[in-house]
Structures are given as structure tokens and as C-alpha cells.
N, C-alpha and C positions, 0 to 999 in steps of 0.2 A: 504494500500500500504506500503510495507516494502522495505528497502534497500536490494538488491539482492547480495549475495556473487558471485564473478566472477567465472564462470565455468571454468574447466580445458580445456575442448575442446568444442569450440563453432563453429557453422557454419561460414565458411569464404566464401566470394563471390567475383566474378569478373564480370565486365560489359562486355557483349558480344552482338553481333547483335541478335535481336529477330527473324529476317527473313534472308533468303539467300540473299547475295548481288547481284546486277544485273551484267550482262555481257554487255560490250560495244565494239563497233567497231570504232576505231579511224580513219579509212579510209573514213568514211562517214561524209561529211560536209553538212551544211544546204543548201548551193548553189547546191551541187551535187544531193541532194535528191529532192529538190523542183523545179529545173529547168531542161529543156531538156538537153541532152548531148551536143548538138551543142552550145546552149546558154552558158552553163557552160564553155565550152572550150574557147569561144570568150571572156567572161568576165575574165577568168583566164589569158589569154594572155595579155589582156589590163592592168590588175592590175600588172602583173609581169613586163611588158615592161616599163610602166610609173610609177613605184612604187615611185621613189624618187621625181618626180614632183608632184604626187598626195599627197605624205606625206607633202611636203612643202606647197601645197595649203591647205591641211587639217589643219595644224598647224596655218597658217595665218588666216584661217577662224575662228578658235577657239579664236585667239587673238582679232580679230575684234568683235566677238560675245560677249566677255566680256566687250568691250568698250561701247556697245549699252546702257547699263544702265546709264552711266555717261554723255552722250551727249544729245543735244536737240532732240526733236521728229523727225524733218525732217532728220537730220543727222543719227539718230538711225534707221530710216526706210531704208535708203540707205545702211547703213552698214549691217543691218540684211539680206537684200536680197543678197548682195555680199557675205557675210560670208556663207550663206546657199548654194549658188552655188559652192563656193570653197570647202566647207566641205563635201558636199553630196557624191561625187564619192567614196572616201575612207571611209566615214562615213557609207555608205551602204555596201561597198565591204568588209570591215573588219568583221562585224558581220556574213556575209554569209560564212565565213571560219570556224565558230564555229563547234565543233563536234556535229553532229546531235543527237546521242544517249544521250549525256549528256544534251543537250538542252531539250530534251523530259523529262528527269528525273527532271531537275530543274523546268520545267513548271508544274510538278505535285505537287510541294511543296506549302504550304501556304505562305511562305515568298515571293515567286515570285509574287503571285497574290495580296498580300497585298501591296507590293512595286509598282507593276504595277498600281493598282487602285489609290493609293496615288499619284503617278507620274502623271497619266492622269487627275485626279481631280485638282491637283495643277496647271498643265500646262493649263488646261481649264480656271481656274479662272484668272491666270495671262494674258492669251490671251484676256479675257474679260476686264481686267484692261487696257491693252495696246489699244486694239480695233483699230489697224492699222497694217501696214506691219511689225511692230516689233514682230508680232506673229511668224515670221520666226525663231526668236531666240529660241522660245519654241519648235519648231520642232527639232532643234539640241539637245536641252536639253532632250527632250522626248526619242529620239533614243539613246542618250548617256547614259541616266540613265538605260535603258533596257540592253544596252551592259554591264554595270557595274554589274547588278544583274545576268547576264549570264556568269560571269567571270569564273565559274567552267569549262566551255566548251572552254576556251581560251587556246590553246596549243602553240601558237607562239607569241612572243613579249610580254610576261607577264609583265616583269619588266618595260619596257617603258610605257605600259598601266597603271600600278600602279602609275607611276610618273605623267602621264597626269591627272589621276583621282585626285591625291592629289593636283595638281596645280589648278584643277577645283573647289575645295571646297571654297576657299576664295571669288571668284566671286559670288558664290551662296549665301554666307552669306552677301556679299555686296549688292546684289539685294534685299535680304530680308529687310535689314536695310533701303534701299532707298524707298522701298514700304511702310514700316511701318511709315517712317518719311514724306511721301508724297513728296519726292524730285524728282520723275520721271516727266519729262516734258510732258505735254499734257495728263496726266492720272488723273482720279478722282476715288474716292472710290464709291462703290455701295452697296446697301443693298439687301440681299438675303431673309431674313426672319425678319418680325417685328411683335411683339405681345404685346398687352396691356390688362390689366385687372384692376380691382378696386384697386389693391395693388401694382402692379409693371409694368414695361415696359422692354421689351427685344428686342434687335435688333442684328441680326447676319449679319455682313458685309462680303464682299469679302475679305477684309484685314484679318479678323479672320481666314477664311479658308486657305488663302495663308500663313499666319504666321504659323499656326499649321502644315500645310502640308509640308512647307519647313524645319521646325525644325525637323519633323519626318524623312524626306528624308535625311537631314544632318546627323542625328544620325545613320540611317541605312547605309549610304555610309561610314561613319567613321568606323562603325563596320566591314563592308566588307573589307575596306582597311587595317585596323589594323590586322585583322585575316590573310589576304593574305600576308601582309608584314612579319608577324611573321613566317608563314609557309615557305616563301622564305628564310628568314634568317636561319631557322633551317636546310634547305636543299639547301644550296648554290651550291653544286656540285652534286646534285642528279637530276635524271630525274623524280622523283616522283612529282605528282601534287596533293596536298591535297584540297579537295572541302571545300568551306566555306559556300555555300548555301545548297547544298544537303547533308543531314545528315541521318544516319540510325537509326531506332528504336532500343532501347536497352532493355535488361533484365538482372536481377541479377542471375548469374549461380553459384551454390554452388560447392565449391571444396571439394572433399571427402578425408578423411585420414589425420591424424596428421602429417605425414611426409611431405606432400606437404605444409601444413599450416605453419610449422615452417621453412621449407627450403626455401620457396619462398621469404620471406622478406629478408633473409640473402643473397640470390643469385641474387635478382632482378636487382641490379645495375650492377653486374659483367656480367650477361648474357643478359641484355636487349639489349645492342648494338650488341652483337653477333647474337642474334635471329633476330634483325631487319635487319641486313645485309644479313643474310642467307635467310630470308623470301623474301627479295626484289630481291635477285639475284639467288635464287634456280631455278627459271623457265627460266633463260636466259643464263645459263652457256653454252658456246660452240655453241650457235645458235643465230639467229636473234630474237630480241624481237618481240612479236606478236602484230599485230594491233588489233586482236580480243582477249580480255582479260576480266577477272572478276575483278571487283573492290575489293580493299583490305581494311580491317578494321584496324584502328589505335588503338592499345590497350591502355587502361588507365594504367598509372604507379601504381603499388601497388595493394593490395587487400583490402577488406572491412570486418573486423572482426565484427560479429554481437554483440559481447560483448563490443566493444569499442564505448560506447554511451555517451551522455552528462552527464547523472546521472543514475546509475543503479537502477532500481525499479523492484520490483516483484509485479505484479498485480494479485491477487488471482482470479481464474476463476469464483468463485461464486459472485465476486463483479462487474463483467463485465456488468451484466444486470443493476445494479444500475448506473454504470458509463455512459452507453449509455442512460439510462433514464434521467440522469441529463443533458447530452448533448442535448437530444431532447427538454427538457424544455428550455434550453438556446436558442436554435434556434427559438422555438415557441414564447418565450417572446420577443426576439430581433426583429423579423420580424412582429409580430402582433402589435408592437408599431406603425407601419405605419397606421393601421386601427384605432387604438385608437387616434392617433394624428389627423387624418383627420376627425374623428367623434367628435372632440372637447372634448376629455377626459380631466379632470382637470390635471393641470401641476403636482400636488403633486402625483397623481396616476401614471402618466407617469414616474416621477422621480424614484419612488419605483420599477416600472417594469423594468426600464433601469438598475438599480443596480442589481436586481435579475438576469436579462439576462447576465450581465457581470460576476457575481459571478459563475453562472452555466457554462458559457463558459470557464472561466479560470480553473475551477475544472476539466472539461472534457479534455481540451487541454493540461494541464500540464503533464499527463503521456506520451502522444504522443511526446511532446517536449523533455522530459527527455530521451526518448528511441531512439532519432534520432542518427543514426550512424555518428560519427564525420567527418570522411573523406568524406562520401557521402554528408553530409550537407554543408561542405566547398565547395565541387565541385558544388553543386546545387546553392548556393547563389552567387557564382562568375560567373555563366553562364549568358549570355545576356538575354535569354528568361525569367529567373526568375526575373532579374532586371527589365525587361520591364513590366511584370505582376505586380510586387510589386510597381513599380513607378506609374502605372496607378491607382491601387487600393488605394494607399496612397494619391495621389493628388486628386482623386475623393472624398475620405472621408474628407480631409481637406477643399475642396471646399464647401461641404454641411455644415460643421461646420461654415465656414465664412458666408455663405448665411443665416444661422440661428443665426448669430451674437453671436456665441459661447454659445448658450443656453445650460445649463448643461445637461439636459436630452438627447438632441440630440447628444451632444458630446459623452456621454456614449454609446448611441446606435451605433453611427458610429464607435467608438472604438471597440465595440463588433463585428461589421461586419468586421472590419479590421483584428481582431484576427482570425475570421473564414476564411477569405481569405488566410492569411498566413498559417493557418493549412492545407488548401487544396493545397496550392502551394508547401508545403514541404513534401508531401506524399512520394516523391521519396527517402527521407532520412531514411525511415523505411525499414529495411531488411525484406525479406520474413519470417524469423524466428520470428521477432518481430510482424509482421502482424498476423501470426498464433496465437501467444500468446494472442494478443489483440482481436482475432476473427474479424480482420479488413479486408475489401476488398477495393481496390481503388475506386470501383464504388460508395462507400458510400460518397465520397467527391464530386461527380458530382452534386447532388442536392444542396449542399451548395454553390458551385460556381454559379449555376443557380439562387438561391435565392438572393445572393448578387447583381448579375447583374439586376435581376428583381426589387430589392429594389431601386436601383439607377434610373432605368427607370421609376418606379412609382413616385419617387420624382420629377423628371423633367417633367413628364407628368402631375402631379398634379399642378405644377407651371403654365403650359401652359393652361390646360383645366379649372381648377377651380380657382386657385389663392389662396394664403395663406398670411395672414397679417403678419405672422412671417418670411416668406421667402422673402428676399430682395436681389437684386443684389448689389454687393459691388465693390469697386475699389481697384485693387491690386497695380496699379501704375498710377500716374498722374504727368505729368511734361511737360515743354515746352522746346523743343529741336529744334534749328534752326528755330524759329518762328512757329513751328508746335506743336499743342497741342496733346500730346500722352497720351492716356488713355487705360489702360489694365484692363478689367472687369472680374469678377469671372465667371459669367454665361456662356459667350462664351467659356471660358477655360474648365468649367465643362461639357458643351455640347460636346466639342471635346473629352474629356476623356470618356464619355459614348459611343460615336460613336466608339472609338477605342476598348473599352472593349466589345462592342456588336459584333465586328469582331473577336477579339481574344478569348473571353471566350467560344464560341461554339466549337472551336477546342479543348480546354482543356476539356470541358465537354464530348466530344466524346471520347477523349483519356482515360479519367478516366472511362467512362462507359464500354468501350471495353477492358480495361487492365486486364491482368491475375494477379495472385498473385505475380509473379516475375517481371512484367513489370515496367518500369519507364516511366513517362508521359511527363515531361518537359525536362529532360536531353536527349540529342541526341549524337550519336557517330560520330566521324570523319572517313571519307573514303578517299581513294586516288587511283590513277591509274598511271601506268608507261607511261610517255610521250615518245612515239616512236620517235617523231621528235626531241626532245631534245637529245636523245641518238645518232641519226644520225648526228646532228650538232656537238656534242662533238667528235664523231668518226672522222669526217672530220677535225676538229681542231687538233686532236691528230696526224692524218696522215700528216698534213701540218706542224706541229711543234712537231717532235718526241722527242725533249728534254724536253718538258713540261710534268710534272707529275700531273696526276689527283688525287685528294684526295679521301677519302672514299665516298662510294655511299650515305650513310646516316649519317649525322653528329650528330644530336641530337634526332632523332626519337626513341621513346622508343621501340615500337614493331609494326610490320605489319604482319598480318597473312591472307593469302588468305582464303576466305570462300568457303567451298566445295559446288559444285553444287548438287542439288537434282536429 
């Protein structure tokens, strides 16, 4: 491998949608599509006529709902029932006004079903923890959480909804603390799974499921709120609604010609705003905005020069066979260590094997890491999905190291697995030109992700089925808070990480297996649509206040381009 001199003209790429964007009809609501016309009209008249009264009752119910956690069991049951009755009319009426087509799009995403399953499981565990009429509180939370994950379909009252969601996060954290500290009146912890063998004892309690579930939900809600708030701030006077859950599949599209390559960087800032406004207003000049429209792609700022890498290397084609051979040896050595360990191979032999696996892995991964495109890598590592994958893989590896009491051989093996995980997670940072030079296909990373997941499942399965005298549960935190003994153990935390990885990794494996040479697998693109109702409201406001001047349609959006229909 040699340092490669920078080429004069290298392929330059932009991120574009890999598939045509869908068409939506804003006139179709969930209530209008699922209910008969007569029922739809009756409910609409009721919600419209008594909107202020229902809103007051809804907010009062939410306040009482948050108090349930801090009062005694009898008062909590009464407040739960009253809050549910007061909250329910508008709590069910508001989601029924969501845009039907966008709800369907969101329900096809993995994020929706992961959020829904986590919400349902957590609500079920807390209901079992209460085991009285306070379960009414969880009915409000369950409906409210699903309304949050369907926020892309919200076309009316978005800002008040965001404020209410932000105000609902502290009570959620408060309830989590009260459950973990055993402060809820009339509630006792319960065990879901208990296992003992000759070497260890493991118990999975309802508190463990509740704690991990609520932490996950809090992170996902914060992600949604932060994204939505950022998009609203960028487009304060715009009718554009940017989706935060529904994202489009992306690919790297090459820009041909040196003129475009050099001119784009010089003119991107100057023309970005102009193109954004033109694209967003070109279809609506001199006529009413359409209720039936195609979603628009939000362009990424800048381009990606394939020569702008971490460290320029030239990998000779005749050395690729050797490079992939070393990588294969690294994979075999690192994952065959499981069989050797479970078959009681001597520790000295396992130690040598672990060092060999680590050396081969670093030798293989180094050229790929050096040839990562810088801007793509920065875009990737700052995305939520990459952070989530990396966090789960890192904490799972650290958990095994703690369970093996930081035994050197296992630490080396887990470090090797962690390197392989990050290698697979950063495939998106390789441009198609670099992939061609390395004779690399994204599908090659799919078996690596599968092996890492299988390795962790094997470890935890070995702990339960056979037992291992070297594998012991450990305590992460132990203390006494308000006369309650709080103990946080490694094994329940590790078990939760494996469950999460078992849900998320198959999606990544599928994306890698089916990706083309130009597709990206973790990065997803933002899409938006023109909110007809916001335009109508702004037009009425302008007519009633002719002296008020409305600012530019898009304040900070880099570019929006309609995707042509096939």
C-alpha cells in the first residue's frame, strides 16, 4: 500500500433519493377514511363546536395524570380514572385528524414498529406493576406516545403539540425514578425470569424491563422533539413540513464534468437559497396549492469528492486477494474463539489466537478506514441511527468484558468484534469509486454484522444453558437511596442490549444484503411536503391584517427538489 498522489479530476457525488418519492393527498384524514361519512360529520361537528372545552378538559386530565405517580394508591386510582375520562375525547379526536396517507407511510417504517413495540411492552409491565385502576394512566401514555411517533402526519397545531410533548418528558422521567426507587405506593416488584446454575444466578425483574424501556422511549421522544423543533425553527414562516420519522432511501449519484465539480462548491451558498425558494414555490405561483402532491427531497448541502479521504492510499489490485484473505483469517480467528473457549482450550492458546485475530482485523480494516470520504463520515457519525448502533455494540462489548472480569483474552476478542462492527457501520462513508477500487460490495458487510450478533447471542445462551465458571454477573451500581437498596447489575443490562441488537441488526443486514454499489444503508434522507392548511391560515391572517408583511417562504432550507414521477 502506497500513498496515492491526489488526482486532478476525481468523481464527485451527491446524495439523492434511490427511489421515486410517494404522492400524498392531504385531504384524506384517518377519521374520514376509517369511519362512515355520517359518523365522520357528527364527530367533526362535536370537536369543532366544543373545541375549547375539550382542550381545557384534555389539559386538566394531563395534569392530573402526572400527579398519579406522587400520591397514595387510593388517590392515584381516582385521579387516573378522572384524568382518562377528561383526556379521552380530544385524546382520540386529535389523532383521527392525522393525514391518512402519511400515517400509512410512517407505519411502514421500522422506527414506528420499534417504538410501538417498546411502548406496548413498557406500558404492559408498568400496568402489571400498578395492578389496579392506575393502569388508566398507561392508556393515556400509550395513545400519547403513538401520537408522538405519528407527528409527521400532524398538519394542525404542530407547535402546541411540541410544547405539550416537551412538558410530558419530565413526568416520564419522574415515574421512572419513582419505580426504580420503589417509592410508588401499593406497588411491588416482580420477577419475570430466574435462572440458576452451578456458577451463577440470574434474575430478570419487571423493574429491569421498565427501566430499559422507559430510557429507550425517552431517548426516542427526545430525538423526535429535537428534530421537529429544529425543522420548525428553520422554517418559521414556511408552510413546508419536514418529516422526522419517514425518511427516504439514498444513493450516491456521480456528477459528471469538471465544470460542475469546480463551480458547485463556489456557487452552492449563493444559489442554495434561490433554488430552495424556486423549488418550493414553482408549483404554486398564481394558483391554489394542491392537496394532492408529491413529497419533496431535502438536498444535502455540498458534494462529496471521492479524493477527499482520511488518508490517501493506493491499494494495488494484485494485493486485494491477500488483503481479503487476511480479513477472512481475522474473522475466523475472532469468532472461532467462542468454540475454543467453550471447549476449555488453554488460556495461553486463546490469548495467542485473540492477538492474531486483532492483528489481522486491524490490517484489513485500516485501508477501508483510511479511504473513508471525510464529509460522508462526518455526516454518518453524527446521525442518530449510527449513534444508536454504535452505542448498543459498544455497551454490549463492555458488558461481556465486565462479566469476564476483564480477562485479557476476552477483552481482545471483544475489541476485535467491536472493530468489525464499526467497519460494517461505516460502509456508507466509502464512495462508489473507492468501493470499485477495493472490489468491495456492501453485501460483504452483512455476514459480519450477523456474526457479531450471533456471537453475543451465543455468549448469553451459553450462560443460561451450560454455565461458565469464568462468566459472573457483576454490579454496576449499588447504593441506598431513601431507605431503598438500589442495585444495577450487568447481566440484565447486557440482556437488554442483545434484545435491542436482535431487533435492529436484521434490518441493517437486509439493507446491506440488498444494497447496490451506490446505495447507502444507515444514512437516510429528509423529505417534506407543502402544508395546504398552513398556507390557508396564513392567507386568512394576511387578509385580516394587510399591513403585516410575511417573510421569505424558506429561511434556512438548503434545497428542495421535487422528485419526478415515473
